[in-house]
C-alpha positions, -999 to 999 in steps of 0.1 A, spaced: -834 292 650 -799 299 640 -791 262 638 -821 257 615 -810 286 592 -775 271 590 -789 237 580 -811 252 554 -783 273 540 -760 242 537 -788 223 520 -794 250 494 -759 264 489 -741 231 491 -753 216 458 -748 250 440 -712 253 454 -706 217 443 -718 224 408 -696 255 406 -666 235 418 -672 209 391 -676 236 364 -644 253 376 -624 221 374 -638 214 340 -629 249 327 -594 246 342 -590 212 325 -601 225 292 -577 255 294 -549 231 304 -557 208 274 -558 237 250 -524 249 263 -510 215 257 -523 214 222 -509 248 214 -475 237 227 -474 204 208 -491 212 175 -473 236 152 -504 238 130 -524 252 158 -530 289 150 -551 299 180 -569 284 210 -603 291 194 -594 271 163 -582 242 184 -613 244 206 -637 240 177 -617 219 153 -595 195 172 -611 160 170 -585 146 193 -594 170 221 -631 165 215 -626 128 219 -607 133 251 -633 156 266 -661 133 257 -641 105 272 -637 124 305 -675 125 307 -680 89 298 -653 78 323 -670 97 351 -702 79 343 -684 45 341 -678 46 378 -715 41 384 -727 7 372 -762 19 364 -747 47 342 -725 24 322 -749 20 292 -749 58 289 -711 59 291 -709 34 263 -733 54 242 -713 86 246 -681 67 236 -699 54 205 -711 88 195 -675 101 201 -661 75 179 -686 83 151 -679 120 153 -641 121 159 -628 88 145 -612 81 179 -623 51 200 -617 53 237 -633 28 260 -650 46 290 -630 24 314 -596 37 302 -578 61 325 -563 93 309 -539 117 326 -538 155 324 -527 175 293 -532 145 271 -532 153 234 -541 132 203 -528 149 171 -550 143 140 -568 116 160 -582 94 132 -580 57 139 -568 59 175 -580 30 197 -575 29 235 -587 -2 253 -607 -6 285 -578 -12 310 -553 12 294 -537 38 316 -522 70 302 -500 93 323 -497 131 322 -484 151 292 -487 121 268 -491 126 231 -504 101 205 -505 105 168 -531 90 144 -538 53 141 -522 44 174 -536 14 192 -533 7 229 -547 -28 226 -550 -60 245 -537 -95 239 -560 -114 263 -597 -124 262 -598 -125 300 -613 -98 321 -580 -87 336 -555 -59 331 -548 -65 295 -540 -31 280 -508 -9 282 -498 16 309 -480 47 296 -460 68 320 -457 106 319 -444 126 289 -446 96 265 -449 102 227 -463 75 204 -457 79 167 -483 74 140 -495 38 134 -477 24 164 -493 -5 183 -487 -11 220 -502 -45 229 -509 -62 262 -503 -51 298 -469 -37 290 -454 -7 308 -439 22 289 -418 43 312 -417 81 317 -402 101 288 -401 71 265 -407 76 227 -424 50 205 -416 52 168 -441 53 140 -455 19 129 -437 1 157 -452 -28 175 -445 -29 212 -451 -61 231 -426 -58 259 -419 -31 286 -400 0 275 -379 16 302 -380 53 310 -362 76 286 -358 49 259 -366 51 222 -385 20 208 -387 13 171 -393 -17 148 -415 -48 145 -413 -61 171 -399 -30 188 -365 -29 203 -354 0 224 -322 21 228 -313 52 247 -302 86 234 -266 86 223 -257 117 243 -267 121 280 -282 155 274 -300 146 241 -337 151 242 -354 117 235 -381 135 215 -355 151 192 -336 118 189 -369 100 180 -372 120 147 -335 115 138 -341 77 133 -350 69 97 -369 38 108 -396 60 122 -408 70 87 -410 36 71 
């Protein structure tokens, strides 16, 4: 009798506990993303404002839903539909197959395109009109991989299965078609990279001291 009660209890409580776990992770992820937005966007006045008005975050959250569905082949049409609605509402196009890391933030958002096989690490920030695009028509790994703490300036294009290392900074309107090593600053068309002049110089600060970034 005791065994039967235990089995019934697991059957009834298990799914509820599973749903609670998913909701708890979702809430934690949203809080984490909001903290990242507050840290990176000087125009953010409160978490409530960011929660309801940040198109970049809305696109990321909708993508997390579509990406979860993408893992089930039968659910892929629904995943594509969610991505389509997200693009129409936010101006950000993220393929459901793309992999996004934690605390990812898209500032302004409009015009950002992230392709199917793109991989984005943790604490990455993209500005508007950034493209993580492909250079192949084959069904292979054809989009970029961004490491952790990468910043990509407005209008930059990173094309093909290139790797951008941790802490690298990509200047505005740059076109990256080759790997960028960790800690480097890449600017120009095609982009060339350099390293901060001083060993203790923050790459993010050095990025905005380069006049080429604003051309």
